[in-house]
A tleap script that builds the chain and sets N, CA, C and O, in Angstrom:
source leaprc.protein.ff14SB
mol = sequence {
  NMET GLN ILE ARG PHE LEU PRO GLU ALA ASP
  ALA GLU LEU ALA GLU ALA ARG ILE TRP TYR
  ALA LEU GLN ARG ASP ASP LEU ASP LEU ALA
  LEU MET GLN ARG ILE GLY GLU ALA LEU ASP
  ARG ILE LYS ASP HIE PRO GLU GLY CYS PRO
  LEU VAL HIE GLN GLN LEU ARG ARG ALA ILE
  VAL ARG ARG PHE PRO PHE ALA ILE PHE TYR
  GLU VAL PHE ALA ASP GLU ILE VAL VAL PHE
  ALA VAL PHE HIE SER ARG ARG ASN PRO ALA
  GLN ILE LYS SER ARG LEU LYS TYR PHE SER
  PRO ASN ARG SER CTHR
}
set mol.1.N position { -3.705 -16.273 -3.242 }
set mol.1.CA position { -4.701 -15.251 -3.028 }
set mol.1.C position { -4.339 -14.039 -3.907 }
set mol.1.O position { -3.177 -13.642 -3.989 }
set mol.2.N position { -5.325 -13.483 -4.536 }
set mol.2.CA position { -5.128 -12.330 -5.415 }
set mol.2.C position { -5.004 -11.038 -4.613 }
set mol.2.O position { -5.583 -10.902 -3.535 }
set mol.3.N position { -4.241 -10.094 -5.158 }
set mol.3.CA position { -4.146 -8.756 -4.587 }
set mol.3.C position { -4.795 -7.787 -5.556 }
set mol.3.O position { -4.487 -7.782 -6.748 }
set mol.4.N position { -5.696 -6.968 -5.034 }
set mol.4.CA position { -6.398 -5.982 -5.860 }
set mol.4.C position { -6.170 -4.595 -5.268 }
set mol.4.O position { -6.316 -4.392 -4.063 }
set mol.5.N position { -5.813 -3.650 -6.122 }
set mol.5.CA position { -5.608 -2.265 -5.697 }
set mol.5.C position { -6.887 -1.475 -5.913 }
set mol.5.O position { -7.504 -1.560 -6.975 }
set mol.6.N position { -7.286 -0.701 -4.901 }
set mol.6.CA position { -8.355 0.272 -5.110 }
set mol.6.C position { -7.803 1.379 -6.013 }
set mol.6.O position { -6.593 1.600 -6.040 }
set mol.7.N position { -8.668 2.074 -6.750 }
set mol.7.CA position { -8.187 3.108 -7.674 }
set mol.7.C position { -7.288 4.154 -7.014 }
set mol.7.O position { -6.321 4.604 -7.628 }
set mol.8.N position { -7.588 4.546 -5.780 }
set mol.8.CA position { -6.770 5.542 -5.087 }
set mol.8.C position { -5.351 5.032 -4.864 }
set mol.8.O position { -4.384 5.768 -5.060 }
set mol.9.N position { -5.228 3.776 -4.458 }
set mol.9.CA position { -3.917 3.174 -4.220 }
set mol.9.C position { -3.149 3.033 -5.530 }
set mol.9.O position { -1.944 3.282 -5.579 }
set mol.10.N position { -3.836 2.641 -6.568 }
set mol.10.CA position { -3.218 2.511 -7.883 }
set mol.10.C position { -2.683 3.864 -8.357 }
set mol.10.O position { -1.579 3.942 -8.897 }
set mol.11.N position { -3.459 4.922 -8.156 }
set mol.11.CA position { -3.041 6.269 -8.554 }
set mol.11.C position { -1.835 6.732 -7.737 }
set mol.11.O position { -0.925 7.359 -8.278 }
set mol.12.N position { -1.824 6.427 -6.440 }
set mol.12.CA position { -0.682 6.800 -5.597 }
set mol.12.C position { 0.592 6.124 -6.076 }
set mol.12.O position { 1.651 6.749 -6.136 }
set mol.13.N position { 0.487 4.852 -6.414 }
set mol.13.CA position { 1.653 4.113 -6.873 }
set mol.13.C position { 2.145 4.649 -8.219 }
set mol.13.O position { 3.351 4.779 -8.427 }
set mol.14.N position { 1.239 4.956 -9.115 }
set mol.14.CA position { 1.615 5.515 -10.417 }
set mol.14.C position { 2.307 6.868 -10.240 }
set mol.14.O position { 3.303 7.148 -10.906 }
set mol.15.N position { 1.787 7.694 -9.355 }
set mol.15.CA position { 2.383 9.005 -9.083 }
set mol.15.C position { 3.798 8.856 -8.521 }
set mol.15.O position { 4.709 9.578 -8.925 }
set mol.16.N position { 3.977 7.925 -7.598 }
set mol.16.CA position { 5.290 7.687 -7.007 }
set mol.16.C position { 6.273 7.189 -8.057 }
set mol.16.O position { 7.428 7.614 -8.096 }
set mol.17.N position { 5.808 6.298 -8.891 }
set mol.17.CA position { 6.700 5.746 -9.923 }
set mol.17.C position { 7.167 6.848 -10.870 }
set mol.17.O position { 8.345 6.893 -11.225 }
set mol.18.N position { 6.281 7.720 -11.277 }
set mol.18.CA position { 6.647 8.833 -12.165 }
set mol.18.C position { 7.651 9.747 -11.466 }
set mol.18.O position { 8.650 10.146 -12.065 }
set mol.19.N position { 7.392 10.077 -10.209 }
set mol.19.CA position { 8.283 10.976 -9.476 }
set mol.19.C position { 9.688 10.391 -9.386 }
set mol.19.O position { 10.668 11.090 -9.643 }
set mol.20.N position { 9.792 9.108 -9.021 }
set mol.20.CA position { 11.108 8.479 -8.895 }
set mol.20.C position { 11.794 8.341 -10.249 }
set mol.20.O position { 13.019 8.441 -10.321 }
set mol.21.N position { 11.051 8.119 -11.309 }
set mol.21.CA position { 11.638 8.036 -12.649 }
set mol.21.C position { 12.292 9.353 -13.038 }
set mol.21.O position { 13.308 9.362 -13.733 }
set mol.22.N position { 11.717 10.458 -12.595 }
set mol.22.CA position { 12.262 11.773 -12.911 }
set mol.22.C position { 13.482 12.124 -12.053 }
set mol.22.O position { 14.242 13.026 -12.402 }
set mol.23.N position { 13.670 11.426 -10.949 }
set mol.23.CA position { 14.788 11.731 -10.051 }
set mol.23.C position { 16.102 11.134 -10.537 }
set mol.23.O position { 17.147 11.782 -10.488 }
set mol.24.N position { 16.037 9.885 -11.010 }
set mol.24.CA position { 17.251 9.185 -11.438 }
set mol.24.C position { 16.857 7.979 -12.295 }
set mol.24.O position { 15.842 7.328 -12.046 }
set mol.25.N position { 17.665 7.700 -13.286 }
set mol.25.CA position { 17.407 6.548 -14.154 }
set mol.25.C position { 17.243 5.278 -13.316 }
set mol.25.O position { 18.038 4.995 -12.420 }
set mol.26.N position { 16.220 4.547 -13.625 }
set mol.26.CA position { 15.928 3.243 -13.029 }
set mol.26.C position { 15.528 3.286 -11.555 }
set mol.26.O position { 15.330 2.231 -10.953 }
set mol.27.N position { 15.404 4.465 -10.960 }
set mol.27.CA position { 14.968 4.517 -9.567 }
set mol.27.C position { 13.516 4.060 -9.445 }
set mol.27.O position { 13.132 3.469 -8.435 }
set mol.28.N position { 12.714 4.330 -10.463 }
set mol.28.CA position { 11.330 3.844 -10.461 }
set mol.28.C position { 11.282 2.315 -10.495 }
set mol.28.O position { 10.409 1.699 -9.883 }
set mol.29.N position { 12.225 1.716 -11.212 }
set mol.29.CA position { 12.275 0.249 -11.258 }
set mol.29.C position { 12.658 -0.324 -9.896 }
set mol.29.O position { 12.142 -1.360 -9.477 }
set mol.30.N position { 13.573 0.366 -9.213 }
set mol.30.CA position { 13.948 -0.062 -7.863 }
set mol.30.C position { 12.752 0.042 -6.919 }
set mol.30.O position { 12.523 -0.845 -6.096 }
set mol.31.N position { 11.989 1.133 -7.045 }
set mol.31.CA position { 10.780 1.287 -6.238 }
set mol.31.C position { 9.819 0.134 -6.500 }
set mol.31.O position { 9.301 -0.475 -5.563 }
set mol.32.N position { 9.583 -0.162 -7.770 }
set mol.32.CA position { 8.627 -1.211 -8.100 }
set mol.32.C position { 9.110 -2.584 -7.631 }
set mol.32.O position { 8.303 -3.441 -7.270 }
set mol.33.N position { 10.419 -2.787 -7.637 }
set mol.33.CA position { 10.962 -4.047 -7.125 }
set mol.33.C position { 10.665 -4.175 -5.632 }
set mol.33.O position { 10.241 -5.232 -5.164 }
set mol.34.N position { 10.888 -3.100 -4.895 }
set mol.34.CA position { 10.617 -3.123 -3.450 }
set mol.34.C position { 9.119 -3.236 -3.156 }
set mol.34.O position { 8.723 -3.911 -2.205 }
set mol.35.N position { 8.301 -2.589 -3.954 }
set mol.35.CA position { 6.840 -2.729 -3.802 }
set mol.35.C position { 6.462 -4.190 -4.048 }
set mol.35.O position { 5.674 -4.774 -3.303 }
set mol.36.N position { 7.032 -4.768 -5.100 }
set mol.36.CA position { 6.766 -6.179 -5.405 }
set mol.36.C position { 7.164 -7.101 -4.274 }
set mol.36.O position { 6.449 -8.052 -3.959 }
set mol.37.N position { 8.315 -6.819 -3.655 }
set mol.37.CA position { 8.758 -7.625 -2.517 }
set mol.37.C position { 7.776 -7.496 -1.348 }
set mol.37.O position { 7.448 -8.485 -0.692 }
set mol.38.N position { 7.314 -6.278 -1.097 }
set mol.38.CA position { 6.338 -6.075 -0.014 }
set mol.38.C position { 5.041 -6.818 -0.319 }
set mol.38.O position { 4.450 -7.431 0.569 }
set mol.39.N position { 4.605 -6.764 -1.566 }
set mol.39.CA position { 3.376 -7.469 -1.948 }
set mol.39.C position { 3.556 -8.980 -1.832 }
set mol.39.O position { 2.624 -9.687 -1.449 }
set mol.40.N position { 4.747 -9.478 -2.159 }
set mol.40.CA position { 5.016 -10.913 -1.986 }
set mol.40.C position { 4.941 -11.305 -0.516 }
set mol.40.O position { 4.394 -12.353 -0.173 }
set mol.41.N position { 5.500 -10.450 0.362 }
set mol.41.CA position { 5.419 -10.726 1.807 }
set mol.41.C position { 3.959 -10.747 2.259 }
set mol.41.O position { 3.553 -11.602 3.046 }
set mol.42.N position { 3.181 -9.798 1.751 }
set mol.42.CA position { 1.758 -9.737 2.105 }
set mol.42.C position { 1.047 -10.998 1.626 }
set mol.42.O position { 0.265 -11.603 2.359 }
set mol.43.N position { 1.328 -11.381 0.397 }
set mol.43.CA position { 0.684 -12.570 -0.175 }
set mol.43.C position { 1.055 -13.841 0.599 }
set mol.43.O position { 0.205 -14.692 0.861 }
set mol.44.N position { 2.347 -13.955 0.963 }
set mol.44.CA position { 2.818 -15.146 1.676 }
set mol.44.C position { 2.296 -15.219 3.111 }
set mol.44.O position { 2.029 -16.304 3.628 }
set mol.45.N position { 2.154 -14.061 3.743 }
set mol.45.CA position { 1.704 -14.001 5.146 }
set mol.45.C position { 0.728 -12.840 5.298 }
set mol.45.O position { 1.080 -11.812 5.876 }
set mol.46.N position { -0.493 -12.988 4.787 }
set mol.46.CA position { -1.446 -11.874 4.762 }
set mol.46.C position { -1.712 -11.236 6.119 }
set mol.46.O position { -1.965 -10.034 6.203 }
set mol.47.N position { -1.657 -12.022 7.162 }
set mol.47.CA position { -1.953 -11.481 8.491 }
set mol.47.C position { -0.688 -11.215 9.296 }
set mol.47.O position { -0.741 -11.065 10.517 }
set mol.48.N position { 0.450 -11.156 8.606 }
set mol.48.CA position { 1.729 -10.962 9.275 }
set mol.48.C position { 2.063 -9.519 9.610 }
set mol.48.O position { 2.958 -9.264 10.416 }
set mol.49.N position { 1.369 -8.586 9.014 }
set mol.49.CA position { 1.624 -7.172 9.289 }
set mol.49.C position { 0.638 -6.682 10.343 }
set mol.49.O position { -0.456 -7.227 10.483 }
set mol.50.N position { 1.035 -5.650 11.080 }
set mol.50.CA position { 0.181 -5.195 12.181 }
set mol.50.C position { -1.111 -4.528 11.725 }
set mol.50.O position { -1.167 -3.860 10.692 }
set mol.51.N position { -2.132 -4.733 12.525 }
set mol.51.CA position { -3.382 -4.008 12.336 }
set mol.51.C position { -3.164 -2.568 12.775 }
set mol.51.O position { -2.576 -2.316 13.827 }
set mol.52.N position { -3.642 -1.620 11.965 }
set mol.52.CA position { -3.470 -0.212 12.308 }
set mol.52.C position { -4.794 0.525 12.461 }
set mol.52.O position { -4.847 1.596 13.066 }
set mol.53.N position { -5.857 -0.044 11.917 }
set mol.53.CA position { -7.178 0.579 12.024 }
set mol.53.C position { -8.207 -0.473 11.660 }
set mol.53.O position { -8.264 -0.928 10.518 }
set mol.54.N position { -9.015 -0.855 12.630 }
set mol.54.CA position { -10.034 -1.883 12.440 }
set mol.54.C position { -9.383 -3.109 11.793 }
set mol.54.O position { -8.536 -3.733 12.432 }
set mol.55.N position { -9.731 -3.481 10.570 }
set mol.55.CA position { -9.150 -4.661 9.913 }
set mol.55.C position { -8.039 -4.305 8.924 }
set mol.55.O position { -7.574 -5.158 8.169 }
set mol.56.N position { -7.624 -3.051 8.936 }
set mol.56.CA position { -6.624 -2.561 7.991 }
set mol.56.C position { -5.216 -2.819 8.535 }
set mol.56.O position { -4.919 -2.522 9.692 }
set mol.57.N position { -4.358 -3.376 7.676 }
set mol.57.CA position { -2.978 -3.692 8.052 }
set mol.57.C position { -2.010 -2.796 7.298 }
set mol.57.O position { -2.357 -2.219 6.268 }
set mol.58.N position { -0.778 -2.683 7.825 }
set mol.58.CA position { 0.235 -1.838 7.197 }
set mol.58.C position { 1.510 -2.638 6.988 }
set mol.58.O position { 2.052 -3.222 7.927 }
set mol.59.N position { 1.986 -2.658 5.732 }
set mol.59.CA position { 3.270 -3.265 5.393 }
set mol.59.C position { 4.231 -2.158 4.996 }
set mol.59.O position { 3.880 -1.281 4.206 }
set mol.60.N position { 5.424 -2.193 5.534 }
set mol.60.CA position { 6.440 -1.193 5.236 }
set mol.60.C position { 7.225 -1.637 3.999 }
set mol.60.O position { 7.603 -2.802 3.872 }
set mol.61.N position { 7.462 -0.694 3.099 }
set mol.61.CA position { 8.255 -0.959 1.899 }
set mol.61.C position { 9.708 -0.667 2.250 }
set mol.61.O position { 10.032 0.419 2.731 }
set mol.62.N position { 10.571 -1.629 2.010 }
set mol.62.CA position { 11.988 -1.454 2.323 }
set mol.62.C position { 12.651 -0.470 1.357 }
set mol.62.O position { 12.321 -0.421 0.172 }
set mol.63.N position { 13.578 0.297 1.883 }
set mol.63.CA position { 14.412 1.262 1.160 }
set mol.63.C position { 13.686 2.541 0.750 }
set mol.63.O position { 14.325 3.580 0.583 }
set mol.64.N position { 12.387 2.487 0.588 }
set mol.64.CA position { 11.617 3.652 0.170 }
set mol.64.C position { 10.627 4.012 1.281 }
set mol.64.O position { 10.166 3.135 2.011 }
set mol.65.N position { 10.301 5.299 1.409 }
set mol.65.CA position { 9.437 5.730 2.522 }
set mol.65.C position { 7.946 5.547 2.235 }
set mol.65.O position { 7.178 6.509 2.230 }
set mol.66.N position { 7.555 4.303 1.997 }
set mol.66.CA position { 6.158 4.007 1.696 }
set mol.66.C position { 5.643 2.900 2.590 }
set mol.66.O position { 6.394 2.041 3.052 }
set mol.67.N position { 4.347 2.942 2.820 }
set mol.67.CA position { 3.646 1.873 3.521 }
set mol.67.C position { 2.449 1.475 2.671 }
set mol.67.O position { 1.795 2.317 2.056 }
set mol.68.N position { 2.179 0.190 2.649 }
set mol.68.CA position { 1.024 -0.342 1.924 }
set mol.68.C position { -0.037 -0.681 2.964 }
set mol.68.O position { 0.200 -1.489 3.862 }
set mol.69.N position { -1.191 -0.067 2.839 }
set mol.69.CA position { -2.319 -0.330 3.724 }
set mol.69.C position { -3.268 -1.270 3.007 }
set mol.69.O position { -3.676 -1.006 1.876 }
set mol.70.N position { -3.622 -2.373 3.668 }
set mol.70.CA position { -4.437 -3.387 3.000 }
set mol.70.C position { -5.352 -4.103 3.990 }
set mol.70.O position { -5.173 -4.040 5.206 }
set mol.71.N position { -6.334 -4.780 3.416 }
set mol.71.CA position { -7.242 -5.604 4.205 }
set mol.71.C position { -7.298 -6.988 3.589 }
set mol.71.O position { -7.276 -7.142 2.368 }
set mol.72.N position { -7.372 -7.992 4.449 }
set mol.72.CA position { -7.453 -9.383 4.010 }
set mol.72.C position { -8.905 -9.822 4.033 }
set mol.72.O position { -9.569 -9.746 5.068 }
set mol.73.N position { -9.394 -10.278 2.898 }
set mol.73.CA position { -10.729 -10.846 2.785 }
set mol.73.C position { -10.598 -12.339 2.523 }
set mol.73.O position { -9.486 -12.830 2.328 }
set mol.74.N position { -11.688 -13.057 2.515 }
set mol.74.CA position { -11.651 -14.503 2.323 }
set mol.74.C position { -11.038 -14.891 0.982 }
set mol.74.O position { -10.318 -15.886 0.897 }
set mol.75.N position { -11.315 -14.119 -0.067 }
set mol.75.CA position { -10.873 -14.509 -1.399 }
set mol.75.C position { -9.867 -13.561 -2.047 }
set mol.75.O position { -9.407 -13.821 -3.159 }
set mol.76.N position { -9.520 -12.466 -1.370 }
set mol.76.CA position { -8.565 -11.528 -1.948 }
set mol.76.C position { -7.988 -10.611 -0.874 }
set mol.76.O position { -8.500 -10.513 0.241 }
set mol.77.N position { -6.912 -9.952 -1.253 }
set mol.77.CA position { -6.306 -8.912 -0.435 }
set mol.77.C position { -6.537 -7.609 -1.177 }
set mol.77.O position { -6.220 -7.504 -2.362 }
set mol.78.N position { -7.086 -6.615 -0.493 }
set mol.78.CA position { -7.397 -5.339 -1.130 }
set mol.78.C position { -6.436 -4.280 -0.594 }
set mol.78.O position { -6.367 -4.042 0.611 }
set mol.79.N position { -5.689 -3.641 -1.516 }
set mol.79.CA position { -4.776 -2.567 -1.149 }
set mol.79.C position { -5.569 -1.268 -1.143 }
set mol.79.O position { -6.135 -0.857 -2.155 }
set mol.80.N position { -5.592 -0.644 0.009 }
set mol.80.CA position { -6.363 0.572 0.251 }
set mol.80.C position { -5.546 1.826 -0.058 }
set mol.80.O position { -6.087 2.824 -0.534 }
set mol.81.N position { -4.219 1.768 0.218 }
set mol.81.CA position { -3.363 2.930 -0.008 }
set mol.81.C position { -1.912 2.502 -0.148 }
set mol.81.O position { -1.481 1.514 0.447 }
set mol.82.N position { -1.168 3.257 -0.941 }
set mol.82.CA position { 0.291 3.177 -0.999 }
set mol.82.C position { 0.738 4.563 -0.573 }
set mol.82.O position { 0.826 5.484 -1.385 }
set mol.83.N position { 1.019 4.694 0.711 }
set mol.83.CA position { 1.161 6.015 1.319 }
set mol.83.C position { 2.613 6.367 1.588 }
set mol.83.O position { 3.350 5.585 2.189 }
set mol.84.N position { 3.017 7.540 1.142 }
set mol.84.CA position { 4.362 8.055 1.396 }
set mol.84.C position { 4.429 8.471 2.859 }
set mol.84.O position { 3.649 9.315 3.301 }
set mol.85.N position { 5.339 7.895 3.602 }
set mol.85.CA position { 5.364 8.110 5.046 }
set mol.85.C position { 5.845 9.500 5.462 }
set mol.85.O position { 5.742 9.863 6.633 }
set mol.86.N position { 6.366 10.274 4.521 }
set mol.86.CA position { 6.779 11.634 4.865 }
set mol.86.C position { 5.687 12.664 4.571 }
set mol.86.O position { 5.882 13.863 4.773 }
set mol.87.N position { 4.567 12.195 4.105 }
set mol.87.CA position { 3.436 13.104 3.916 }
set mol.87.C position { 2.770 13.353 5.252 }
set mol.87.O position { 3.021 12.665 6.241 }
set mol.88.N position { 1.928 14.344 5.247 }
set mol.88.CA position { 1.193 14.687 6.451 }
set mol.88.C position { 0.323 13.496 6.865 }
set mol.88.O position { -0.519 13.058 6.082 }
set mol.89.N position { 0.506 12.965 8.070 }
set mol.89.CA position { -0.297 11.815 8.506 }
set mol.89.C position { -1.794 12.097 8.530 }
set mol.89.O position { -2.599 11.166 8.515 }
set mol.90.N position { -2.171 13.364 8.566 }
set mol.90.CA position { -3.596 13.698 8.544 }
set mol.90.C position { -4.239 13.242 7.240 }
set mol.90.O position { -5.440 12.975 7.202 }
set mol.91.N position { -3.445 13.151 6.168 }
set mol.91.CA position { -3.997 12.712 4.888 }
set mol.91.C position { -4.486 11.269 4.959 }
set mol.91.O position { -5.580 10.955 4.491 }
set mol.92.N position { -3.680 10.401 5.541 }
set mol.92.CA position { -4.117 9.010 5.640 }
set mol.92.C position { -5.213 8.878 6.687 }
set mol.92.O position { -6.129 8.072 6.522 }
set mol.93.N position { -5.135 9.661 7.767 }
set mol.93.CA position { -6.176 9.590 8.796 }
set mol.93.C position { -7.523 10.028 8.250 }
set mol.93.O position { -8.554 9.469 8.625 }
set mol.94.N position { -7.530 11.025 7.364 }
set mol.94.CA position { -8.807 11.464 6.798 }
set mol.94.C position { -9.404 10.372 5.913 }
set mol.94.O position { -10.624 10.239 5.824 }
set mol.95.N position { -8.545 9.594 5.261 }
set mol.95.CA position { -9.056 8.480 4.457 }
set mol.95.C position { -9.540 7.344 5.340 }
set mol.95.O position { -10.503 6.660 4.994 }
set mol.96.N position { -8.889 7.135 6.474 }
set mol.96.CA position { -9.280 6.045 7.365 }
set mol.96.C position { -10.658 6.255 7.967 }
set mol.96.O position { -11.350 5.286 8.278 }
set mol.97.N position { -11.066 7.508 8.137 }
set mol.97.CA position { -12.384 7.718 8.741 }
set mol.97.C position { -13.506 7.233 7.832 }
set mol.97.O position { -14.629 7.014 8.287 }
set mol.98.N position { -13.201 7.064 6.543 }
set mol.98.CA position { -14.201 6.526 5.608 }
set mol.98.C position { -14.091 5.016 5.479 }
set mol.98.O position { -14.883 4.381 4.782 }
set mol.99.N position { -13.109 4.454 6.153 }
set mol.99.CA position { -12.894 3.010 6.093 }
set mol.99.C position { -13.825 2.319 7.079 }
set mol.99.O position { -13.887 2.687 8.252 }
set mol.100.N position { -14.523 1.349 6.609 }
set mol.100.CA position { -15.340 0.544 7.518 }
set mol.100.C position { -15.034 -0.923 7.261 }
set mol.100.O position { -14.922 -1.323 6.103 }
set mol.101.N position { -14.898 -1.715 8.273 }
set mol.101.CA position { -14.505 -3.107 8.109 }
set mol.101.C position { -15.519 -3.890 7.277 }
set mol.101.O position { -16.730 -3.691 7.369 }
set mol.102.N position { -14.982 -4.766 6.482 }
set mol.102.CA position { -15.789 -5.687 5.664 }
set mol.102.C position { -16.751 -4.975 4.738 }
set mol.102.O position { -17.819 -5.493 4.411 }
set mol.103.N position { -16.365 -3.783 4.317 }
set mol.103.CA position { -17.205 -3.060 3.374 }
set mol.103.C position { -17.115 -3.747 2.018 }
set mol.103.O position { -16.179 -4.504 1.761 }
set mol.104.N position { -18.055 -3.492 1.183 }
set mol.104.CA position { -17.955 -4.018 -0.171 }
set mol.104.C position { -17.094 -3.051 -0.952 }
set mol.104.O position { -17.365 -1.850 -0.976 }
set mol.105.N position { -16.048 -3.571 -1.598 }
set mol.105.CA position { -15.094 -2.716 -2.300 }
set mol.105.C position { -15.247 -2.829 -3.791 }
set mol.105.O position { -14.520 -2.174 -4.538 }
savepdb mol mol.pdb
quit
């Protein structure tokens, strides 16, 4: 099953990668490795992570304070957000209010 990132999620991941690259050499690569591992877990067991809002699921990224919010569709997995867990939770909640199950993405 394919994984597709919405533009917002893609931008969040790019921003995180840049930030970690500026902190220490190769820390961005470590982040991307852990993101890749989380995506592999999602791909292997799409419904293995808990539902957090309607049909939206959350996978925790190991070692880094991020969660991947995604929805499983018949033919693909759509990543809705790559959210830093130390940010204000109101930010993700404000995005969730625009989330509707089985929307066309």
